[in-house]
CHARMM internal coordinates of N, CA and C (Angstrom, degrees):
IC EDIT
DIST 1 N 1 CA 1.4415
DIST 1 CA 1 C 1.5316
ANGL 1 N 1 CA 1 C 110.55
DIST 1 C 2 N 1.3334
ANGL 1 CA 1 C 2 N 115.61
DIHE 1 N 1 CA 1 C 2 N -38.98
DIST 2 N 2 CA 1.4663
ANGL 1 C 2 N 2 CA 119.41
DIHE 1 CA 1 C 2 N 2 CA -179.52
DIST 2 CA 2 C 1.5266
ANGL 2 N 2 CA 2 C 111.26
DIHE 1 C 2 N 2 CA 2 C -63.58
DIST 2 C 3 N 1.3277
ANGL 2 CA 2 C 3 N 117.07
DIHE 2 N 2 CA 2 C 3 N -32.44
DIST 3 N 3 CA 1.4762
ANGL 2 C 3 N 3 CA 119.57
DIHE 2 CA 2 C 3 N 3 CA 177.30
DIST 3 CA 3 C 1.5220
ANGL 3 N 3 CA 3 C 111.44
DIHE 2 C 3 N 3 CA 3 C -65.23
DIST 3 C 4 N 1.3046
ANGL 3 CA 3 C 4 N 116.41
DIHE 3 N 3 CA 3 C 4 N -43.03
DIST 4 N 4 CA 1.4600
ANGL 3 C 4 N 4 CA 120.53
DIHE 3 CA 3 C 4 N 4 CA 179.89
DIST 4 CA 4 C 1.5246
ANGL 4 N 4 CA 4 C 110.92
DIHE 3 C 4 N 4 CA 4 C -66.66
DIST 4 C 5 N 1.3272
ANGL 4 CA 4 C 5 N 116.92
DIHE 4 N 4 CA 4 C 5 N -49.92
DIST 5 N 5 CA 1.4592
ANGL 4 C 5 N 5 CA 120.83
DIHE 4 CA 4 C 5 N 5 CA -178.91
DIST 5 CA 5 C 1.5295
ANGL 5 N 5 CA 5 C 110.66
DIHE 4 C 5 N 5 CA 5 C -64.97
DIST 5 C 6 N 1.3325
ANGL 5 CA 5 C 6 N 116.99
DIHE 5 N 5 CA 5 C 6 N -41.92
DIST 6 N 6 CA 1.4632
ANGL 5 C 6 N 6 CA 120.77
DIHE 5 CA 5 C 6 N 6 CA 178.52
DIST 6 CA 6 C 1.5158
ANGL 6 N 6 CA 6 C 112.52
DIHE 5 C 6 N 6 CA 6 C -62.35
DIST 6 C 7 N 1.3161
ANGL 6 CA 6 C 7 N 116.91
DIHE 6 N 6 CA 6 C 7 N -39.25
DIST 7 N 7 CA 1.4695
ANGL 6 C 7 N 7 CA 120.52
DIHE 6 CA 6 C 7 N 7 CA 178.25
DIST 7 CA 7 C 1.5236
ANGL 7 N 7 CA 7 C 111.64
DIHE 6 C 7 N 7 CA 7 C -65.15
DIST 7 C 8 N 1.3262
ANGL 7 CA 7 C 8 N 115.81
DIHE 7 N 7 CA 7 C 8 N -43.32
DIST 8 N 8 CA 1.4633
ANGL 7 C 8 N 8 CA 119.75
DIHE 7 CA 7 C 8 N 8 CA 178.14
DIST 8 CA 8 C 1.5248
ANGL 8 N 8 CA 8 C 110.49
DIHE 7 C 8 N 8 CA 8 C -64.46
DIST 8 C 9 N 1.3255
ANGL 8 CA 8 C 9 N 116.95
DIHE 8 N 8 CA 8 C 9 N -43.75
DIST 9 N 9 CA 1.4636
ANGL 8 C 9 N 9 CA 120.29
DIHE 8 CA 8 C 9 N 9 CA 178.52
DIST 9 CA 9 C 1.5271
ANGL 9 N 9 CA 9 C 111.76
DIHE 8 C 9 N 9 CA 9 C -61.75
DIST 9 C 10 N 1.3173
ANGL 9 CA 9 C 10 N 116.89
DIHE 9 N 9 CA 9 C 10 N -39.33
DIST 10 N 10 CA 1.4642
ANGL 9 C 10 N 10 CA 119.46
DIHE 9 CA 9 C 10 N 10 CA 177.96
DIST 10 CA 10 C 1.5219
ANGL 10 N 10 CA 10 C 111.68
DIHE 9 C 10 N 10 CA 10 C -65.08
DIST 10 C 11 N 1.3121
ANGL 10 CA 10 C 11 N 117.14
DIHE 10 N 10 CA 10 C 11 N -40.17
DIST 11 N 11 CA 1.4627
ANGL 10 C 11 N 11 CA 119.30
DIHE 10 CA 10 C 11 N 11 CA 177.16
DIST 11 CA 11 C 1.5188
ANGL 11 N 11 CA 11 C 111.76
DIHE 10 C 11 N 11 CA 11 C -64.83
DIST 11 C 12 N 1.3226
ANGL 11 CA 11 C 12 N 116.55
DIHE 11 N 11 CA 11 C 12 N -38.95
DIST 12 N 12 CA 1.4644
ANGL 11 C 12 N 12 CA 120.04
DIHE 11 CA 11 C 12 N 12 CA 179.31
DIST 12 CA 12 C 1.5217
ANGL 12 N 12 CA 12 C 111.04
DIHE 11 C 12 N 12 CA 12 C -70.17
DIST 12 C 13 N 1.3226
ANGL 12 CA 12 C 13 N 116.68
DIHE 12 N 12 CA 12 C 13 N -49.65
DIST 13 N 13 CA 1.4584
ANGL 12 C 13 N 13 CA 121.30
DIHE 12 CA 12 C 13 N 13 CA -173.29
DIST 13 CA 13 C 1.5230
ANGL 13 N 13 CA 13 C 114.14
DIHE 12 C 13 N 13 CA 13 C -77.71
DIST 13 C 14 N 1.3277
ANGL 13 CA 13 C 14 N 117.29
DIHE 13 N 13 CA 13 C 14 N -29.50
DIST 14 N 14 CA 1.4528
ANGL 13 C 14 N 14 CA 119.82
DIHE 13 CA 13 C 14 N 14 CA -175.31
DIST 14 CA 14 C 1.5210
ANGL 14 N 14 CA 14 C 112.13
DIHE 13 C 14 N 14 CA 14 C -131.78
DIST 14 C 15 N 1.3014
ANGL 14 CA 14 C 15 N 116.24
DIHE 14 N 14 CA 14 C 15 N 31.99
DIST 15 N 15 CA 1.4583
ANGL 14 C 15 N 15 CA 120.38
DIHE 14 CA 14 C 15 N 15 CA -179.06
DIST 15 CA 15 C 1.5118
ANGL 15 N 15 CA 15 C 113.40
DIHE 14 C 15 N 15 CA 15 C -58.08
DIST 15 C 16 N 1.3377
ANGL 15 CA 15 C 16 N 117.12
DIHE 15 N 15 CA 15 C 16 N -42.32
DIST 16 N 16 CA 1.4650
ANGL 15 C 16 N 16 CA 119.36
DIHE 15 CA 15 C 16 N 16 CA 179.76
DIST 16 CA 16 C 1.5248
ANGL 16 N 16 CA 16 C 111.25
DIHE 15 C 16 N 16 CA 16 C -70.11
DIST 16 C 17 N 1.3115
ANGL 16 CA 16 C 17 N 118.98
DIHE 16 N 16 CA 16 C 17 N -26.30
DIST 17 N 17 CA 1.4618
ANGL 16 C 17 N 17 CA 120.62
DIHE 16 CA 16 C 17 N 17 CA 176.73
DIST 17 CA 17 C 1.5291
ANGL 17 N 17 CA 17 C 110.71
DIHE 16 C 17 N 17 CA 17 C -77.47
DIST 17 C 18 N 1.3279
ANGL 17 CA 17 C 18 N 116.51
DIHE 17 N 17 CA 17 C 18 N -36.25
DIST 18 N 18 CA 1.4640
ANGL 17 C 18 N 18 CA 120.19
DIHE 17 CA 17 C 18 N 18 CA -179.41
DIST 18 CA 18 C 1.5296
ANGL 18 N 18 CA 18 C 110.80
DIHE 17 C 18 N 18 CA 18 C -75.70
DIST 18 C 19 N 1.3206
ANGL 18 CA 18 C 19 N 116.25
DIHE 18 N 18 CA 18 C 19 N -41.06
DIST 19 N 19 CA 1.4632
ANGL 18 C 19 N 19 CA 120.90
DIHE 18 CA 18 C 19 N 19 CA -175.34
DIST 19 CA 19 C 1.5210
ANGL 19 N 19 CA 19 C 113.84
DIHE 18 C 19 N 19 CA 19 C -100.30
DIST 19 C 20 N 1.3283
ANGL 19 CA 19 C 20 N 117.76
DIHE 19 N 19 CA 19 C 20 N -5.11
DIST 20 N 20 CA 1.4584
ANGL 19 C 20 N 20 CA 120.03
DIHE 19 CA 19 C 20 N 20 CA -174.72
DIST 20 CA 20 C 1.5125
ANGL 20 N 20 CA 20 C 112.91
DIHE 19 C 20 N 20 CA 20 C -136.20
DIST 20 C 21 N 1.3276
ANGL 20 CA 20 C 21 N 115.25
DIHE 20 N 20 CA 20 C 21 N -158.39
DIST 21 N 21 CA 1.4596
ANGL 20 C 21 N 21 CA 120.23
DIHE 20 CA 20 C 21 N 21 CA -172.70
DIST 21 CA 21 C 1.5318
ANGL 21 N 21 CA 21 C 115.26
DIHE 20 C 21 N 21 CA 21 C -85.37
DIST 21 C 22 N 1.3179
ANGL 21 CA 21 C 22 N 119.43
DIHE 21 N 21 CA 21 C 22 N -6.81
DIST 22 N 22 CA 1.4646
ANGL 21 C 22 N 22 CA 121.27
DIHE 21 CA 21 C 22 N 22 CA -177.25
DIST 22 CA 22 C 1.5309
ANGL 22 N 22 CA 22 C 110.51
DIHE 21 C 22 N 22 CA 22 C -70.43
DIST 22 C 23 N 1.3405
ANGL 22 CA 22 C 23 N 116.12
DIHE 22 N 22 CA 22 C 23 N 159.07
DIST 23 N 23 CA 1.4612
ANGL 22 C 23 N 23 CA 120.91
DIHE 22 CA 22 C 23 N 23 CA 179.65
DIST 23 CA 23 C 1.5260
ANGL 23 N 23 CA 23 C 110.63
DIHE 22 C 23 N 23 CA 23 C -84.22
DIST 23 C 24 N 1.3205
ANGL 23 CA 23 C 24 N 115.38
DIHE 23 N 23 CA 23 C 24 N 145.09
DIST 24 N 24 CA 1.4582
ANGL 23 C 24 N 24 CA 121.70
DIHE 23 CA 23 C 24 N 24 CA 178.59
DIST 24 CA 24 C 1.5270
ANGL 24 N 24 CA 24 C 108.92
DIHE 23 C 24 N 24 CA 24 C -83.78
DIST 24 C 25 N 1.3149
ANGL 24 CA 24 C 25 N 116.32
DIHE 24 N 24 CA 24 C 25 N 132.45
DIST 25 N 25 CA 1.4617
ANGL 24 C 25 N 25 CA 122.13
DIHE 24 CA 24 C 25 N 25 CA 174.26
DIST 25 CA 25 C 1.5271
ANGL 25 N 25 CA 25 C 107.86
DIHE 24 C 25 N 25 CA 25 C -91.33
DIST 25 C 26 N 1.3213
ANGL 25 CA 25 C 26 N 116.29
DIHE 25 N 25 CA 25 C 26 N 104.77
DIST 26 N 26 CA 1.4606
ANGL 25 C 26 N 26 CA 120.25
DIHE 25 CA 25 C 26 N 26 CA -175.11
DIST 26 CA 26 C 1.5220
ANGL 26 N 26 CA 26 C 112.37
DIHE 25 C 26 N 26 CA 26 C -68.40
DIST 26 C 27 N 1.3258
ANGL 26 CA 26 C 27 N 117.17
DIHE 26 N 26 CA 26 C 27 N -27.54
DIST 27 N 27 CA 1.4654
ANGL 26 C 27 N 27 CA 119.88
DIHE 26 CA 26 C 27 N 27 CA 175.52
DIST 27 CA 27 C 1.5295
ANGL 27 N 27 CA 27 C 110.25
DIHE 26 C 27 N 27 CA 27 C -64.90
DIST 27 C 28 N 1.3387
ANGL 27 CA 27 C 28 N 116.41
DIHE 27 N 27 CA 27 C 28 N -40.83
DIST 28 N 28 CA 1.4682
ANGL 27 C 28 N 28 CA 119.82
DIHE 27 CA 27 C 28 N 28 CA 177.93
DIST 28 CA 28 C 1.5270
ANGL 28 N 28 CA 28 C 111.48
DIHE 27 C 28 N 28 CA 28 C -69.17
DIST 28 C 29 N 1.3002
ANGL 28 CA 28 C 29 N 117.19
DIHE 28 N 28 CA 28 C 29 N -35.34
DIST 29 N 29 CA 1.4675
ANGL 28 C 29 N 29 CA 120.49
DIHE 28 CA 28 C 29 N 29 CA 176.44
DIST 29 CA 29 C 1.5276
ANGL 29 N 29 CA 29 C 109.44
DIHE 28 C 29 N 29 CA 29 C -59.88
DIST 29 C 30 N 1.3254
ANGL 29 CA 29 C 30 N 115.86
DIHE 29 N 29 CA 29 C 30 N -47.62
DIST 30 N 30 CA 1.4702
ANGL 29 C 30 N 30 CA 120.15
DIHE 29 CA 29 C 30 N 30 CA 179.99
DIST 30 CA 30 C 1.5287
ANGL 30 N 30 CA 30 C 111.13
DIHE 29 C 30 N 30 CA 30 C -61.87
DIST 30 C 31 N 1.3284
ANGL 30 CA 30 C 31 N 116.94
DIHE 30 N 30 CA 30 C 31 N -43.70
DIST 31 N 31 CA 1.4643
ANGL 30 C 31 N 31 CA 120.10
DIHE 30 CA 30 C 31 N 31 CA -179.65
DIST 31 CA 31 C 1.5262
ANGL 31 N 31 CA 31 C 112.08
DIHE 30 C 31 N 31 CA 31 C -65.91
DIST 31 C 32 N 1.3306
ANGL 31 CA 31 C 32 N 117.01
DIHE 31 N 31 CA 31 C 32 N -34.00
DIST 32 N 32 CA 1.4650
ANGL 31 C 32 N 32 CA 120.22
DIHE 31 CA 31 C 32 N 32 CA 179.14
DIST 32 CA 32 C 1.5183
ANGL 32 N 32 CA 32 C 112.24
DIHE 31 C 32 N 32 CA 32 C -64.93
DIST 32 C 33 N 1.3201
ANGL 32 CA 32 C 33 N 118.38
DIHE 32 N 32 CA 32 C 33 N -23.42
DIST 33 N 33 CA 1.4602
ANGL 32 C 33 N 33 CA 121.35
DIHE 32 CA 32 C 33 N 33 CA 174.79
DIST 33 CA 33 C 1.5222
ANGL 33 N 33 CA 33 C 111.83
DIHE 32 C 33 N 33 CA 33 C -95.64
DIST 33 C 34 N 1.3294
ANGL 33 CA 33 C 34 N 117.07
DIHE 33 N 33 CA 33 C 34 N -35.14
DIST 34 N 34 CA 1.4602
ANGL 33 C 34 N 34 CA 121.48
DIHE 33 CA 33 C 34 N 34 CA -175.09
DIST 34 CA 34 C 1.5257
ANGL 34 N 34 CA 34 C 112.53
DIHE 33 C 34 N 34 CA 34 C -70.66
DIST 34 C 35 N 1.3131
ANGL 34 CA 34 C 35 N 117.95
DIHE 34 N 34 CA 34 C 35 N -41.77
DIST 35 N 35 CA 1.4705
ANGL 34 C 35 N 35 CA 121.03
DIHE 34 CA 34 C 35 N 35 CA -177.31
DIST 35 CA 35 C 1.5332
ANGL 35 N 35 CA 35 C 111.69
DIHE 34 C 35 N 35 CA 35 C -63.84
DIST 35 C 36 N 1.3418
ANGL 35 CA 35 C 36 N 120.55
DIHE 35 N 35 CA 35 C 36 N -49.48
DIST 36 N 36 CA 1.4816
ANGL 35 C 36 N 36 CA 118.38
DIHE 35 CA 35 C 36 N 36 CA 177.00
DIST 36 CA 36 C 1.5336
ANGL 36 N 36 CA 36 C 112.64
DIHE 35 C 36 N 36 CA 36 C -61.71
DIST 36 C 37 N 1.3274
ANGL 36 CA 36 C 37 N 117.06
DIHE 36 N 36 CA 36 C 37 N -34.03
DIST 37 N 37 CA 1.4632
ANGL 36 C 37 N 37 CA 120.35
DIHE 36 CA 36 C 37 N 37 CA 176.95
DIST 37 CA 37 C 1.5260
ANGL 37 N 37 CA 37 C 110.45
DIHE 36 C 37 N 37 CA 37 C -62.59
DIST 37 C 38 N 1.3352
ANGL 37 CA 37 C 38 N 116.62
DIHE 37 N 37 CA 37 C 38 N -45.05
DIST 38 N 38 CA 1.4704
ANGL 37 C 38 N 38 CA 120.63
DIHE 37 CA 37 C 38 N 38 CA 179.43
DIST 38 CA 38 C 1.5207
ANGL 38 N 38 CA 38 C 111.64
DIHE 37 C 38 N 38 CA 38 C -64.02
DIST 38 C 39 N 1.3200
ANGL 38 CA 38 C 39 N 116.72
DIHE 38 N 38 CA 38 C 39 N -42.14
DIST 39 N 39 CA 1.4692
ANGL 38 C 39 N 39 CA 120.50
DIHE 38 CA 38 C 39 N 39 CA -179.67
DIST 39 CA 39 C 1.5293
ANGL 39 N 39 CA 39 C 110.61
DIHE 38 C 39 N 39 CA 39 C -64.52
DIST 39 C 40 N 1.3205
ANGL 39 CA 39 C 40 N 117.54
DIHE 39 N 39 CA 39 C 40 N -45.13
DIST 40 N 40 CA 1.4643
ANGL 39 C 40 N 40 CA 119.21
DIHE 39 CA 39 C 40 N 40 CA -178.93
DIST 40 CA 40 C 1.5229
ANGL 40 N 40 CA 40 C 111.13
DIHE 39 C 40 N 40 CA 40 C -69.77
DIST 40 C 41 N 1.3288
ANGL 40 CA 40 C 41 N 118.08
DIHE 40 N 40 CA 40 C 41 N -35.59
DIST 41 N 41 CA 1.4668
ANGL 40 C 41 N 41 CA 120.69
DIHE 40 CA 40 C 41 N 41 CA 177.33
DIST 41 CA 41 C 1.5226
ANGL 41 N 41 CA 41 C 110.93
DIHE 40 C 41 N 41 CA 41 C -65.75
DIST 41 C 42 N 1.3271
ANGL 41 CA 41 C 42 N 116.20
DIHE 41 N 41 CA 41 C 42 N -43.39
DIST 42 N 42 CA 1.4668
ANGL 41 C 42 N 42 CA 120.46
DIHE 41 CA 41 C 42 N 42 CA 178.36
DIST 42 CA 42 C 1.5299
ANGL 42 N 42 CA 42 C 110.62
DIHE 41 C 42 N 42 CA 42 C -62.92
DIST 42 C 43 N 1.3230
ANGL 42 CA 42 C 43 N 116.64
DIHE 42 N 42 CA 42 C 43 N -43.24
DIST 43 N 43 CA 1.4652
ANGL 42 C 43 N 43 CA 120.50
DIHE 42 CA 42 C 43 N 43 CA 179.86
DIST 43 CA 43 C 1.5190
ANGL 43 N 43 CA 43 C 111.31
DIHE 42 C 43 N 43 CA 43 C -62.44
DIST 43 C 44 N 1.3277
ANGL 43 CA 43 C 44 N 116.45
DIHE 43 N 43 CA 43 C 44 N -43.20
DIST 44 N 44 CA 1.4610
ANGL 43 C 44 N 44 CA 120.34
DIHE 43 CA 43 C 44 N 44 CA 179.79
DIST 44 CA 44 C 1.5228
ANGL 44 N 44 CA 44 C 111.20
DIHE 43 C 44 N 44 CA 44 C -66.04
DIST 44 C 45 N 1.3217
ANGL 44 CA 44 C 45 N 116.56
DIHE 44 N 44 CA 44 C 45 N -40.84
DIST 45 N 45 CA 1.4656
ANGL 44 C 45 N 45 CA 120.01
DIHE 44 CA 44 C 45 N 45 CA 179.71
DIST 45 CA 45 C 1.5232
ANGL 45 N 45 CA 45 C 110.78
DIHE 44 C 45 N 45 CA 45 C -66.94
DIST 45 C 46 N 1.3124
ANGL 45 CA 45 C 46 N 115.78
DIHE 45 N 45 CA 45 C 46 N -40.42
DIST 46 N 46 CA 1.4663
ANGL 45 C 46 N 46 CA 119.71
DIHE 45 CA 45 C 46 N 46 CA -179.35
DIST 46 CA 46 C 1.5341
ANGL 46 N 46 CA 46 C 110.70
DIHE 45 C 46 N 46 CA 46 C -67.04
DIST 46 C 47 N 1.3224
ANGL 46 CA 46 C 47 N 117.13
DIHE 46 N 46 CA 46 C 47 N -39.56
DIST 47 N 47 CA 1.4640
ANGL 46 C 47 N 47 CA 120.55
DIHE 46 CA 46 C 47 N 47 CA 179.75
DIST 47 CA 47 C 1.5296
ANGL 47 N 47 CA 47 C 110.72
DIHE 46 C 47 N 47 CA 47 C -67.91
DIST 47 C 48 N 1.3126
ANGL 47 CA 47 C 48 N 116.91
DIHE 47 N 47 CA 47 C 48 N -37.06
DIST 48 N 48 CA 1.4641
ANGL 47 C 48 N 48 CA 120.57
DIHE 47 CA 47 C 48 N 48 CA -176.67
DIST 48 CA 48 C 1.5122
ANGL 48 N 48 CA 48 C 113.70
DIHE 47 C 48 N 48 CA 48 C -82.19
DIST 48 C 49 N 1.3019
ANGL 48 CA 48 C 49 N 118.56
DIHE 48 N 48 CA 48 C 49 N -12.77
DIST 49 N 49 CA 1.4595
ANGL 48 C 49 N 49 CA 121.60
DIHE 48 CA 48 C 49 N 49 CA -177.60
DIST 49 CA 49 C 1.5271
ANGL 49 N 49 CA 49 C 111.28
DIHE 48 C 49 N 49 CA 49 C -80.14
DIST 49 C 50 N 1.3259
ANGL 49 CA 49 C 50 N 118.08
DIHE 49 N 49 CA 49 C 50 N 126.82
DIST 50 N 50 CA 1.4725
ANGL 49 C 50 N 50 CA 119.27
DIHE 49 CA 49 C 50 N 50 CA 179.12
DIST 50 CA 50 C 1.5335
ANGL 50 N 50 CA 50 C 111.83
DIHE 49 C 50 N 50 CA 50 C -66.55
DIST 50 C 51 N 1.2957
ANGL 50 CA 50 C 51 N 117.93
DIHE 50 N 50 CA 50 C 51 N -19.81
DIST 51 N 51 CA 1.4650
ANGL 50 C 51 N 51 CA 122.17
DIHE 50 CA 50 C 51 N 51 CA 179.98
DIST 51 CA 51 C 1.5295
ANGL 51 N 51 CA 51 C 111.38
DIHE 50 C 51 N 51 CA 51 C -64.24
DIST 51 C 52 N 1.3310
ANGL 51 CA 51 C 52 N 117.44
DIHE 51 N 51 CA 51 C 52 N -30.81
DIST 52 N 52 CA 1.4551
ANGL 51 C 52 N 52 CA 121.41
DIHE 51 CA 51 C 52 N 52 CA -175.49
DIST 52 CA 52 C 1.5221
ANGL 52 N 52 CA 52 C 113.47
DIHE 51 C 52 N 52 CA 52 C -101.85
DIST 52 C 53 N 1.3224
ANGL 52 CA 52 C 53 N 118.21
DIHE 52 N 52 CA 52 C 53 N 0.90
DIST 53 N 53 CA 1.4541
ANGL 52 C 53 N 53 CA 120.28
DIHE 52 CA 52 C 53 N 53 CA -177.81
DIST 53 CA 53 C 1.5147
ANGL 53 N 53 CA 53 C 110.86
DIHE 52 C 53 N 53 CA 53 C -87.33
DIST 53 C 54 N 1.3097
ANGL 53 CA 53 C 54 N 115.02
DIHE 53 N 53 CA 53 C 54 N 148.00
DIST 54 N 54 CA 1.4737
ANGL 53 C 54 N 54 CA 120.87
DIHE 53 CA 53 C 54 N 54 CA 178.88
DIST 54 CA 54 C 1.5247
ANGL 54 N 54 CA 54 C 109.56
DIHE 53 C 54 N 54 CA 54 C -79.30
DIST 54 C 55 N 1.2839
ANGL 54 CA 54 C 55 N 116.38
DIHE 54 N 54 CA 54 C 55 N 138.16
DIST 55 N 55 CA 1.4703
ANGL 54 C 55 N 55 CA 121.66
DIHE 54 CA 54 C 55 N 55 CA 175.83
DIST 55 CA 55 C 1.5206
ANGL 55 N 55 CA 55 C 108.58
DIHE 54 C 55 N 55 CA 55 C -97.61
DIST 55 C 56 N 1.3105
ANGL 55 CA 55 C 56 N 116.39
DIHE 55 N 55 CA 55 C 56 N 113.60
DIST 56 N 56 CA 1.4595
ANGL 55 C 56 N 56 CA 120.61
DIHE 55 CA 55 C 56 N 56 CA -179.27
DIST 56 CA 56 C 1.4974
ANGL 56 N 56 CA 56 C 110.44
DIHE 55 C 56 N 56 CA 56 C -112.36
END
COOR INIT
IC SEED 1 N 1 CA 1 C
IC BUILD
């Protein structure tokens, strides 16, 4: 999922650098993949943790 979201974010944030003459910011490229990965990992860990589950 992070690959898909990161790719879309890179196209949105750096479309003119990827498709045009502007320079690519490699730090932003890395962050565009790293942030969705962290969010999805945190969500998965939180869902799987018995500490955060509701007891019904």
